C-alpha positions in Angstrom: 0.0 0.0 0.0 1.3 3.4 -0.8 0.4 6.5 1.3 -0.4 8.4 -1.9 -2.8 5.8 -3.2 -4.5 5.5 0.2 -4.8 9.4 0.6 -6.3 9.6 -3.0 -8.8 7.0 -2.1 -9.7 8.7 1.1 -10.0 12.0 -0.8 -12.3 10.4 -3.4 -14.6 8.6 -0.8 -15.0 11.9 1.1 -16.7 13.4 -2.0 -19.2 10.4 -2.4 -22.7 11.5 -1.9 -25.7 9.2 -1.2 -26.1 6.4 -3.5 -22.8 7.0 -5.2 -20.3 4.2 -5.6 -16.6 4.1 -6.4 -15.5 1.0 -8.2 -11.9 -0.4 -7.8 -10.5 -3.1 -10.0 -8.1 -5.5 -8.6 -5.0 -3.5 -9.4 -6.5 -0.2 -7.7 -7.5 -2.3 -4.6 -4.1 -3.8 -4.3 -2.4 -0.4 -4.7 -4.6 1.0 -1.9 -4.8 -2.0 0.6 -1.5 -3.6 -0.2 -2.6 -7.0 -1.3 -4.9 -8.9 -3.6 -8.6 -8.7 -2.7 -8.6 -12.5 -2.0 -6.3 -11.9 0.9 -8.1 -11.9 4.3 -5.9 -9.2 5.7 -6.6 -6.9 2.6 -10.3 -7.5 2.9 -10.3 -6.8 6.6 -8.3 -3.6 5.9 -11.0 -2.5 3.3 -13.9 -3.2 5.7 -12.3 -1.3 8.5 -11.7 1.6 6.1 -15.3 1.5 5.0 -16.6 1.3 8.5 -14.3 4.1 9.7 -15.5 6.4 6.8 -19.3 5.5 7.0 -19.1 3.6 3.7 -20.4 0.2 2.4 -18.0 -2.1 0.8 -19.0 -4.7 -1.7 -16.7 -7.3 -3.1 -17.7 -8.8 -6.6 -15.3 -11.6 -7.0 -16.9 -12.8 -10.3 -16.3 -9.4 -12.0 -13.0 -8.8 -10.2 -13.9 -5.5 -8.6 -14.7 -3.9 -5.2 -17.2 -1.1 -4.7 -17.2 1.6 -2.0 -20.5 3.5 -1.5 -22.1 5.9 0.7 -25.7 5.3 2.0 -26.0 8.9 3.2 -24.2 12.1 3.2 -20.8 12.1 5.0 -21.7 13.9 8.2 -18.1 14.9 8.7 -18.2 17.0 5.6 -21.7 18.5 5.9 -20.8 22.0 7.1 
C-alpha cells in the first residue's frame, strides 16, 4: 500500500454522496490496501476503512472489482 494511493482513495470517498459508488478493480484495490482482494488481511483492511469512513464495501469476485459506496451524506463534511 502506498500512502499516496490511500490518501487519494480517502479524498475520493470523502466526496461520495448518497447512493454514489466508487468501483476499484483488483489493481487499484491492491495499490490502496497492499494485497490482492482475495487476501483476508486486505479484505479486513478494506472493511475497516469502510466502517471508519461511513461507507459500504461490496466485493464482487466474479467481476473482479470492489465497490465503496455511501448510503447517506458524509456527516463529517456537511458544514
